[in-house]
Structures are given as structure tokens and as C-alpha cells.
C-alpha positions as CSV (number, residue, x, y, z in Angstrom):
1,X,174.5,151.7,113.7
2,X,175.2,150.7,110.1
3,X,173.1,148.2,108.2
4,X,174.4,144.9,107.0
5,X,174.5,144.3,103.2
6,X,171.5,141.9,103.6
7,X,169.5,144.7,105.3
8,X,170.6,147.2,102.7
9,X,169.5,144.9,99.9
10,X,166.1,144.4,101.6
11,X,165.6,148.1,101.8
12,X,166.5,148.5,98.1
13,X,164.1,145.8,97.1
14,X,161.3,147.4,99.2
15,X,162.0,150.8,97.5
16,X,161.9,149.1,94.0
17,X,158.7,147.3,94.8
18,X,157.0,150.7,94.9
19,X,157.6,151.0,91.2
20,X,156.6,147.4,90.4
21,X,153.2,148.4,88.8
22,X,155.1,150.6,86.3
23,X,157.7,148.0,85.6
24,X,155.1,145.2,85.2
25,X,153.3,147.3,82.6
26,X,156.5,148.0,80.7
27,X,157.4,144.3,80.9
28,X,154.1,143.4,79.4
29,X,154.6,145.8,76.5
30,X,158.1,144.3,75.9
31,X,156.6,140.8,75.9
32,X,153.6,141.7,73.8
33,X,155.8,143.2,71.2
34,X,158.2,140.2,71.3
35,X,161.2,142.4,72.0
36,X,162.7,139.8,74.3
37,X,161.8,136.8,76.3
38,X,164.1,138.0,79.0
39,X,163.2,141.6,80.1
40,X,165.6,143.0,82.7
41,X,165.1,146.3,84.5
42,X,168.2,148.2,85.4
43,X,167.8,150.1,88.7
44,X,170.4,152.7,89.6
45,X,170.6,156.1,91.2
46,X,172.9,157.3,88.4
47,X,172.3,157.6,84.7
48,X,173.6,154.6,82.7
49,X,173.8,153.9,79.0
50,X,171.8,150.8,79.2
51,X,168.2,150.1,78.1
52,X,165.4,152.6,77.7
53,X,164.4,154.9,80.6
54,X,161.1,153.9,82.3
55,X,161.5,155.9,85.4
56,X,163.7,159.0,85.6
57,X,164.5,160.0,89.2
58,X,165.4,163.6,88.0
59,X,161.8,164.1,86.7
60,X,159.9,162.3,89.4
61,X,160.0,161.8,93.1
62,X,161.5,158.3,92.6
63,X,164.7,157.4,94.4
64,X,165.8,155.2,91.4
65,X,166.2,155.4,87.7
66,X,164.8,152.3,86.1
67,X,165.6,151.4,82.5
68,X,164.1,148.6,80.5
69,X,166.8,146.3,79.0
70,X,167.1,142.7,78.0
71,X,169.4,139.7,78.2
72,X,170.4,140.3,74.6
73,X,171.6,143.9,75.4
74,X,173.5,142.8,78.5
75,X,175.2,140.2,76.4
76,X,175.9,142.7,73.6
77,X,177.5,145.1,76.2
78,X,179.5,142.2,77.7
79,X,177.8,142.6,81.1
80,X,176.8,138.9,80.8
81,X,179.3,136.9,78.9
82,X,178.3,134.4,76.3
83,X,179.5,131.5,78.4
84,X,177.0,132.6,81.2
85,X,173.9,133.0,79.0
86,X,172.6,129.4,79.4
87,X,173.1,129.6,83.2
88,X,171.3,132.9,83.3
89,X,168.4,131.5,81.3
90,X,168.2,128.6,83.7
91,X,168.0,130.8,86.8
92,X,165.7,133.5,85.2
93,X,162.4,133.3,87.1
94,X,158.9,133.0,85.6
95,X,158.3,136.2,83.7
96,X,154.6,136.1,84.4
97,X,155.2,136.0,88.1
98,X,158.4,138.1,88.6
99,X,160.2,141.2,87.4
100,X,163.9,140.8,87.0
101,X,166.0,143.7,88.2
102,X,169.7,144.3,87.6
103,X,170.5,146.6,90.6
104,X,173.5,148.9,90.4
105,X,174.2,150.2,93.9
106,X,176.9,151.0,96.4
107,X,176.7,147.2,97.3
108,X,177.8,146.3,93.7
109,X,175.8,144.8,91.0
110,X,173.2,142.0,91.5
111,X,170.1,140.5,90.0
112,X,166.9,140.4,92.0
113,X,163.5,139.0,91.3
114,X,160.5,140.9,92.7
115,X,156.9,139.6,92.5
116,X,155.1,141.3,89.6
């Protein structure tokens, strides 16, 4: 029996939540150093030229690579277009409560917010 896309997303989010303590610490460093007001963590099973590696699945037992990125980098690389920036900022959840993930998986690309 194959899983529905919704079930697959829930599994991915559960897997990513295992790394939330590391991501939250990285997010706090990004915010403390005023690098961006919009930290985004890129989660993928592959290597991508995006952000700075926080978790390397080749060097750890992690299932995912997680890179620290930002709204500014995603705009610079045209992943988020300029005409979508305001809409993104409006939907970006409270940075003190949530970690923002940009998940690249077999289901495509989507943003998810997991409690910090």
C-alpha cells in the first residue's frame, strides 16, 4: 500500500523534527548576528548549492541534509521571485515559535513550519 502525499509529508515533517534542536540553535545564531530576519532551512536528501550546511547526511546518521539559508538568498537565486516576496513575508510564521523549512523531496518543493 502506497502512502498519500499528505501522509508522506507528515513522515518528512516527523523526520525533520528530530533535528529541530540543531536547527533552532542555528536559527538563533543567524538572528543574533542579524544575518536575516527570515531564516529558511533547506531540507533535502541530495546536495544543493543553497545556504550553509548545518547537517550533512553523509557525515551523520541523519536522513536529510539541512542547509541554513534566507529569504534574501532564495530571492537572489530566483527561487522566490521579487513579486512574491511580500506575500512570503506575510505568511512567514513567528520566528520565535517556528522553524521555516524549504523541503526538496520526491513530492516536489514546499515550505513547512515546524515548532521550534
